[in-house]
C-alpha positions as CSV (number, residue, x, y, z in Angstrom):
1,M,-5.5,-197.3,15.9
2,H,-7.7,-195.9,18.6
3,F,-7.7,-195.5,22.3
4,G,-9.8,-197.9,24.3
5,L,-10.3,-199.4,27.8
6,Y,-8.9,-202.5,29.2
7,S,-10.3,-203.7,32.6
8,H,-8.3,-205.8,34.9
9,R,-10.3,-207.7,37.5
10,L,-9.2,-209.4,40.7
11,V,-11.3,-211.5,43.1
12,I,-10.3,-211.0,46.7
13,K,-11.6,-212.3,50.0
14,D,-15.3,-212.6,50.5
15,N,-15.7,-212.8,46.7
16,Q,-15.2,-209.1,46.4
17,I,-14.4,-208.0,42.8
18,I,-11.8,-205.3,42.2
19,E,-11.8,-203.7,38.8
20,R,-9.0,-201.5,37.5
21,P,-9.5,-199.7,34.2
22,F,-6.5,-198.9,32.0
23,I,-6.5,-196.6,28.9
24,V,-4.7,-198.4,26.1
25,I,-4.2,-198.0,22.3
26,R,-5.7,-200.8,20.3
27,D,-5.2,-202.0,16.7
28,D,-8.4,-201.2,14.7
29,N,-8.3,-204.5,12.8
30,T,-7.4,-207.0,15.5
31,G,-8.4,-205.2,18.7
32,A,-5.0,-206.1,20.1
33,I,-3.3,-203.7,22.6
34,V,-0.4,-202.0,20.9
35,Q,0.4,-199.6,23.7
36,W,-0.3,-199.0,27.4
37,T,-0.7,-195.5,28.7
38,N,-0.7,-193.9,32.2
39,F,-3.6,-191.6,31.4
40,Q,-5.9,-193.4,33.8
41,D,-3.7,-192.2,36.6
42,F,-4.9,-188.6,36.2
43,I,-8.6,-189.4,36.3
44,V,-10.3,-188.5,39.5
45,G,-11.7,-191.7,40.9
46,S,-9.2,-194.1,39.3
47,T,-7.7,-196.7,41.5
48,K,-4.2,-195.6,40.6
49,G,-2.7,-198.7,42.1
50,K,-4.8,-198.7,45.3
51,V,-6.9,-201.8,46.3
52,R,-10.5,-201.0,46.9
53,R,-13.1,-203.2,48.7
54,V,-15.7,-202.4,46.1
55,Q,-15.7,-202.4,42.3
56,S,-14.1,-199.3,40.9
57,N,-16.6,-196.7,39.6
58,S,-14.1,-194.9,37.4
59,S,-14.8,-196.8,34.1
60,S,-17.4,-194.2,33.0
61,S,-15.0,-191.4,33.6
62,C,-12.3,-193.3,31.7
63,S,-14.7,-193.8,28.8
64,R,-15.3,-190.1,28.4
65,I,-11.5,-189.4,28.6
66,V,-11.1,-192.1,25.9
67,M,-13.6,-190.3,23.7
68,L,-11.6,-187.1,24.2
69,L,-8.3,-188.7,23.4
70,N,-9.7,-190.3,20.2
71,Y,-11.1,-186.9,19.2
72,L,-7.8,-185.2,19.7
73,F,-5.4,-187.8,18.4
74,F,-7.3,-189.6,15.6
75,D,-10.7,-188.2,14.7
76,Y,-10.1,-184.5,14.2
77,Y,-6.9,-182.8,15.2
78,N,-4.2,-185.6,14.8
79,I,-2.0,-184.2,17.6
80,S,1.1,-186.3,18.2
81,K,1.3,-185.7,22.0
82,L,-1.3,-184.6,24.6
83,T,0.6,-181.5,25.5
84,D,-0.2,-180.1,22.1
85,T,-3.8,-179.8,23.2
86,T,-5.3,-176.3,23.2
87,V,-8.3,-174.8,25.0
88,D,-10.0,-174.4,21.6
89,M,-9.7,-178.1,21.1
90,L,-11.3,-178.9,24.5
91,S,-14.1,-176.4,23.8
92,S,-14.8,-178.0,20.5
93,F,-14.9,-181.5,22.0
94,L,-17.2,-180.5,24.8
95,N,-19.6,-178.7,22.5
96,D,-19.7,-181.7,20.1
97,Y,-20.2,-183.9,23.2
98,G,-23.1,-181.7,24.4
99,M,-24.7,-181.4,21.0
100,C,-24.3,-185.1,20.2
101,Q,-22.1,-184.5,17.2
102,L,-19.2,-186.8,18.0
103,P,-18.2,-189.3,15.2
104,D,-20.0,-192.2,16.7
105,D,-23.1,-190.3,17.6
106,D,-26.3,-191.0,15.8
107,M,-30.0,-190.0,15.8
108,N,-30.5,-192.0,19.0
109,T,-27.7,-190.3,20.9
110,S,-28.9,-188.1,23.8
111,R,-27.0,-186.4,26.6
112,G,-28.6,-184.1,29.1
113,K,-27.2,-181.3,31.2
114,D,-26.1,-183.6,34.0
115,S,-24.1,-185.8,31.6
116,V,-22.4,-182.8,30.0
117,S,-21.7,-181.2,33.4
118,R,-20.0,-184.5,34.5
119,C,-17.9,-184.6,31.3
120,I,-16.8,-181.0,31.8
121,S,-15.8,-181.6,35.4
122,E,-13.9,-184.8,34.5
123,I,-11.9,-183.2,31.7
124,I,-11.0,-180.1,33.8
125,D,-9.9,-182.4,36.6
126,F,-7.9,-184.6,34.2
127,F,-5.9,-181.7,32.8
128,D,-5.6,-180.1,36.2
129,A,-4.1,-183.3,37.6
130,M,-1.6,-183.6,34.7
131,M,-0.6,-179.9,35.2
132,Q,-0.1,-180.5,38.9
133,S,2.1,-183.5,38.0
134,G,4.4,-181.2,36.0
135,Y,3.1,-181.6,32.4
136,K,3.3,-178.4,30.4
137,F,0.5,-177.6,28.1
138,K,-0.1,-174.6,25.7
139,F,-2.4,-173.2,28.4
140,V,-2.5,-172.7,32.1
141,K,-5.4,-173.4,34.4
142,N,-6.7,-169.9,34.2
143,D,-7.1,-170.3,30.5
144,L,-9.2,-173.4,31.0
145,Y,-11.4,-172.7,34.0
146,R,-12.3,-170.3,36.8
147,E,-13.3,-171.3,40.4
148,K,-16.9,-170.5,41.4
149,V,-17.6,-170.4,45.1
150,T,-21.1,-171.2,46.4
151,Y,-22.6,-172.1,49.7
152,S,-24.3,-175.5,50.2
153,Q,-27.1,-175.5,52.7
154,R,-27.0,-179.3,52.8
155,K,-23.3,-179.5,53.6
156,R,-23.4,-176.2,55.5
157,S,-20.1,-175.2,53.9
158,K,-18.6,-173.5,50.9
159,V,-18.4,-175.4,47.7
160,V,-15.8,-174.7,45.0
161,T,-16.8,-175.5,41.5
162,K,-14.5,-175.4,38.4
163,V,-16.3,-173.6,35.6
164,P,-14.9,-173.5,32.0
165,V,-14.0,-170.1,30.7
166,F,-15.9,-170.9,27.5
167,R,-19.5,-171.7,26.9
168,V,-20.6,-175.3,26.4
169,N,-23.9,-176.0,24.5
170,Y,-26.0,-179.0,25.1
171,V,-29.4,-180.4,24.1
172,E,-32.2,-179.3,26.5
173,S,-33.6,-182.1,28.7
174,G,-36.3,-184.1,27.0
175,K,-35.2,-183.2,23.5
176,H,-33.2,-185.1,21.0
177,I,-30.8,-184.0,18.3
178,F,-32.5,-184.0,14.9
179,R,-30.4,-183.8,11.8
180,D,-32.4,-185.0,8.8
181,I,-34.3,-182.3,6.9
182,P,-36.6,-182.6,3.9
183,E,-35.8,-180.3,1.0
184,G,-38.8,-178.1,1.5
185,A,-37.9,-177.5,5.1
186,F,-34.4,-176.6,4.1
187,V,-35.8,-174.0,1.7
188,I,-37.9,-172.5,4.4
189,I,-35.1,-172.3,6.9
190,F,-32.5,-170.9,4.4
191,N,-35.0,-168.3,3.1
192,D,-35.7,-167.2,6.6
193,I,-32.0,-166.6,7.1
194,V,-31.7,-164.8,3.8
195,E,-34.6,-162.4,4.6
196,K,-34.5,-162.0,8.4
197,H,-31.1,-163.2,9.7
198,T,-28.7,-162.0,7.1
199,N,-26.0,-161.6,9.8
200,I,-25.6,-165.4,9.9
201,L,-26.1,-166.0,6.1
202,M,-22.4,-166.8,5.4
203,L,-22.2,-169.2,8.3
204,A,-25.2,-171.1,6.9
205,A,-23.8,-170.9,3.3
206,L,-20.4,-172.2,4.4
207,G,-22.1,-175.2,5.9
208,A,-24.6,-175.9,3.2
209,F,-22.4,-175.2,0.1
210,A,-18.8,-175.9,1.4
211,G,-19.6,-178.5,4.0
212,L,-17.9,-176.6,6.9
213,R,-18.7,-177.4,10.5
214,P,-20.4,-174.6,12.3
215,S,-17.3,-173.8,14.5
216,E,-15.1,-173.8,11.4
217,A,-17.5,-171.3,9.6
218,C,-17.0,-169.0,12.6
219,N,-13.2,-169.1,12.0
220,V,-13.5,-167.8,8.4
221,R,-12.0,-164.3,7.8
222,R,-12.9,-161.6,5.3
223,A,-11.1,-161.5,2.0
224,D,-9.3,-158.3,3.1
225,S,-8.3,-159.6,6.6
226,V,-4.9,-158.4,7.8
227,L,-4.3,-162.0,8.9
228,G,-4.6,-163.1,5.3
229,P,-7.6,-163.6,3.0
230,G,-9.9,-166.1,4.6
231,I,-12.0,-166.4,1.4
232,R,-10.8,-166.2,-2.2
233,F,-12.7,-166.2,-5.4
234,E,-11.0,-167.5,-8.6
235,M,-12.6,-165.5,-11.4
236,A,-12.8,-166.1,-15.2
237,D,-14.6,-163.7,-17.5
238,G,-16.3,-162.2,-14.5
239,V,-17.7,-165.5,-13.3
240,A,-16.5,-167.3,-10.2
241,R,-14.9,-170.6,-11.1
242,N,-13.6,-171.7,-7.7
243,V,-14.0,-170.4,-4.2
244,Y,-11.3,-171.2,-1.6
245,I,-11.8,-171.1,2.2
246,D,-8.7,-170.8,4.3
247,L,-8.9,-173.2,7.3
248,T,-5.2,-173.8,7.5
249,R,-4.9,-172.5,11.1
250,E,-7.0,-171.2,13.9
251,N,-6.6,-167.5,14.6
252,D,-7.4,-165.3,17.5
253,L,-10.2,-163.3,15.9
254,R,-11.4,-161.2,18.9
255,S,-9.8,-158.4,20.9
256,D,-11.2,-160.1,24.1
257,H,-9.5,-163.3,23.0
258,I,-12.7,-165.4,23.4
259,P,-12.3,-168.4,21.0
260,V,-14.9,-168.5,18.2
261,G,-14.8,-172.3,17.6
262,G,-12.3,-175.0,16.6
263,I,-11.1,-176.2,13.2
264,K,-11.3,-180.0,13.1
265,K,-8.9,-180.5,10.2
266,A,-6.5,-177.8,9.0
267,R,-7.0,-177.4,5.2
268,T,-7.9,-175.1,2.4
269,Q,-11.6,-176.0,1.6
270,K,-13.2,-175.4,-1.8
271,V,-16.9,-174.7,-2.3
272,Y,-18.5,-177.6,-4.1
273,P,-18.7,-176.9,-7.9
274,A,-22.5,-177.3,-8.1
275,F,-22.9,-174.7,-5.4
276,I,-20.5,-172.0,-6.5
277,N,-23.1,-169.8,-8.1
278,V,-25.5,-169.8,-5.2
279,F,-22.7,-169.4,-2.8
280,T,-21.5,-166.3,-4.7
281,E,-25.0,-164.8,-4.6
282,C,-25.1,-165.4,-0.8
283,Y,-21.7,-163.7,-0.5
284,E,-22.7,-160.7,-2.5
285,K,-25.9,-160.3,-0.6
286,Y,-24.1,-160.6,2.7
287,M,-21.3,-158.1,1.8
288,K,-24.0,-155.5,0.9
289,F,-25.7,-156.2,4.3
290,I,-22.5,-155.6,6.3
291,D,-21.3,-152.6,4.3
292,G,-20.6,-149.8,6.7
293,R,-21.1,-152.0,9.8
294,K,-18.3,-152.0,12.4
295,Y,-15.9,-154.9,12.8
296,E,-12.5,-155.4,14.3
297,A,-10.1,-154.5,11.5
298,D,-7.1,-156.0,13.3
299,Y,-8.7,-159.4,13.0
300,G,-11.1,-159.2,10.0
301,A,-13.6,-162.0,10.9
302,L,-16.2,-162.5,8.1
303,T,-19.2,-162.8,10.5
304,N,-19.5,-160.5,13.4
305,T,-22.0,-159.7,16.2
306,R,-23.6,-156.3,16.6
307,D,-20.7,-155.0,18.7
308,G,-18.3,-155.8,15.8
309,K,-16.6,-158.8,17.4
310,A,-16.3,-162.1,15.6
311,M,-19.3,-164.3,16.1
312,T,-18.7,-167.3,18.3
313,Y,-20.3,-170.7,17.8
314,S,-22.5,-170.0,20.9
315,S,-23.8,-166.8,19.3
316,Y,-24.4,-168.5,16.0
317,Y,-26.3,-171.3,17.8
318,A,-28.5,-168.8,19.7
319,E,-29.3,-166.9,16.5
320,F,-30.1,-170.1,14.7
321,Q,-32.6,-171.1,17.4
322,K,-34.5,-167.8,16.6
323,V,-34.6,-168.9,12.9
324,I,-36.1,-172.3,13.9
325,D,-38.7,-170.7,16.2
326,E,-39.8,-168.5,13.2
327,C,-39.9,-171.4,10.7
328,I,-42.0,-173.9,12.7
329,P,-45.3,-171.9,12.2
330,V,-44.5,-171.6,8.5
331,M,-43.9,-175.4,8.2
332,L,-47.1,-176.1,10.1
333,A,-49.1,-173.9,7.7
334,S,-47.5,-175.6,4.6
335,D,-49.7,-177.5,2.1
336,N,-47.1,-180.2,1.9
337,P,-47.9,-182.9,4.5
338,K,-44.2,-183.9,4.8
339,I,-43.3,-180.3,5.8
340,V,-46.2,-180.2,8.3
341,I,-45.0,-183.4,9.9
342,Y,-41.4,-182.0,10.0
343,G,-42.6,-178.8,11.7
344,Q,-44.5,-180.9,14.3
345,T,-41.4,-183.0,14.8
346,L,-39.3,-179.8,15.5
347,Q,-41.7,-179.0,18.4
348,S,-40.3,-181.9,20.3
349,N,-36.9,-182.4,18.7
350,H,-33.8,-180.3,18.6
351,L,-32.2,-178.8,15.5
352,A,-28.7,-177.3,15.4
353,P,-26.7,-175.5,12.7
354,H,-25.0,-178.8,11.9
355,I,-28.0,-179.6,9.7
356,F,-26.4,-177.5,6.9
357,R,-23.4,-179.8,6.8
358,H,-25.7,-182.8,6.9
359,W,-27.7,-181.4,4.0
360,F,-24.5,-180.8,2.1
361,S,-23.3,-184.3,2.7
362,S,-26.7,-185.8,1.7
363,K,-26.7,-183.8,-1.5
364,L,-23.2,-184.9,-2.5
365,T,-24.2,-188.5,-1.9
366,L,-27.2,-188.1,-4.2
367,Y,-24.9,-186.6,-6.8
368,G,-23.0,-189.8,-6.8
369,A,-19.9,-188.9,-4.7
370,S,-17.7,-191.7,-3.6
371,I,-16.4,-192.3,-0.1
372,A,-13.2,-190.6,-1.0
373,D,-15.1,-187.6,-2.6
374,L,-17.2,-187.2,0.5
375,Q,-14.2,-187.4,2.8
376,Y,-12.4,-184.7,0.8
377,W,-15.3,-182.2,0.4
378,R,-16.4,-182.7,4.1
379,G,-12.8,-182.2,5.3
380,D,-12.8,-185.4,7.3
381,S,-9.7,-187.1,8.7
382,S,-11.2,-190.5,8.4
383,P,-13.8,-192.1,6.1
384,E,-16.2,-193.4,8.8
385,S,-18.7,-190.5,8.5
386,S,-18.7,-190.7,4.7
387,I,-19.3,-194.5,4.8
388,T,-22.5,-193.8,6.8
389,Y,-23.9,-191.6,4.1
390,I,-23.0,-194.0,1.3
391,Q,-24.7,-196.9,3.2
392,N,-27.8,-194.8,3.7
393,K,-28.0,-193.6,0.2
394,S,-31.3,-195.3,-0.6
395,D,-32.9,-193.7,2.5
396,L,-31.6,-190.3,1.4
397,E,-33.0,-190.7,-2.1
398,A,-36.4,-191.4,-0.6
399,Q,-36.1,-188.5,1.8
400,Y,-35.1,-185.9,-0.8
401,N,-36.9,-187.4,-3.7
402,E,-34.5,-186.0,-6.2
403,A,-32.5,-187.4,-9.1
404,V,-28.8,-188.0,-8.1
405,D,-27.5,-186.0,-11.0
406,K,-29.6,-182.9,-10.4
407,I,-27.7,-179.8,-9.3
408,F,-29.0,-177.2,-7.0
409,D,-31.9,-175.5,-8.7
410,Y,-32.0,-172.1,-6.8
411,Q,-35.5,-172.7,-5.5
412,L,-34.4,-171.4,-2.1
413,W,-34.1,-167.9,-3.7
414,K,-37.6,-167.8,-4.9
415,A,-39.1,-166.5,-1.7
416,G,-36.3,-164.1,-1.2
417,K,-36.7,-162.6,-4.7
418,E,-40.5,-162.3,-4.4
419,H,-40.0,-160.6,-1.1
420,D,-37.6,-158.1,-2.6
421,Q,-39.9,-157.4,-5.6
422,S,-42.9,-156.6,-3.3
423,H,-41.0,-153.7,-1.7
């Protein structure tokens, strides 16, 4: 089942059309309405029982609320009632909306600043209206937004804008999200992180070798966190046999209580077996890097900013952009035509940390993973995303040009090791 829209139309005098959108729950197989809701009554611009002389313009607003409801109830969090929503969940949705990473988004999906701003405003207004109607959530309005007062020269009056307390990222105007990545480009990007941006090494490793979403990687705690070990190595004869990542709950990981990012599906996630060795090397290198650096011991986040507070998704995103800026010239100077073309593509397309999870999913597909396998290792609530990878397997084989039974060959460490030996 999923939320959807039902539009009821009436023709009144002078052939005017009145359209009233309703938010309903439909059966996925038949499309039949199985439940009516009153959610449309809390959307600013909805008809809410009023007769208008023009066609209602609230359908687009309803569509975005429907996207949010499906995200909360069915796609990721599986909440049972809307009042279970948290601010972290809303932050996660808005960032996925802005970065074009929602379940139905593809390479052609593009949303600019104006679209994201409208979505932010609609969602804040939606929950504000529900709270004013007496609904009790796990947050109050001050947890969700603050009011910003500006002066409008055109209106010659003060304008009050509701601004979310968290940062929402979006794709810059004129650019598109770009997820696919050739193997050689992945090596260049990962090596740049290993050598120059070790502070985000574990965030990248958690995405590439355990399939975590960027926001989930920011939630991972140290092995010695007072909130419980966030990462655990199962050893045998001095060798890691399994690595477990605790994503069973979201924790407050900063003394200023700024959320670091959401967990889409509560679970304990294992590192994929073929990547355990390289993941362990990343972890050991990272732990040496952070030895002696300050962090908030009361929380014990694995990845921290320079001031010792847990790194948020926004901070991770900003650091990742520095990596891409450094890697584009390297790609353009490559003797591999595919890498040069990819570097040229990045000059007009947008790359986000989500590419590590995409690379992970592509690799598992090439290794022969089934839909159920992909769903498990990716930590998905539904198989839709996994089906997409299986359907595109032939394209992935051509893109990566590797045998499906080939495990990770450590080539990404070559540059890093040569760099170390030259000093």
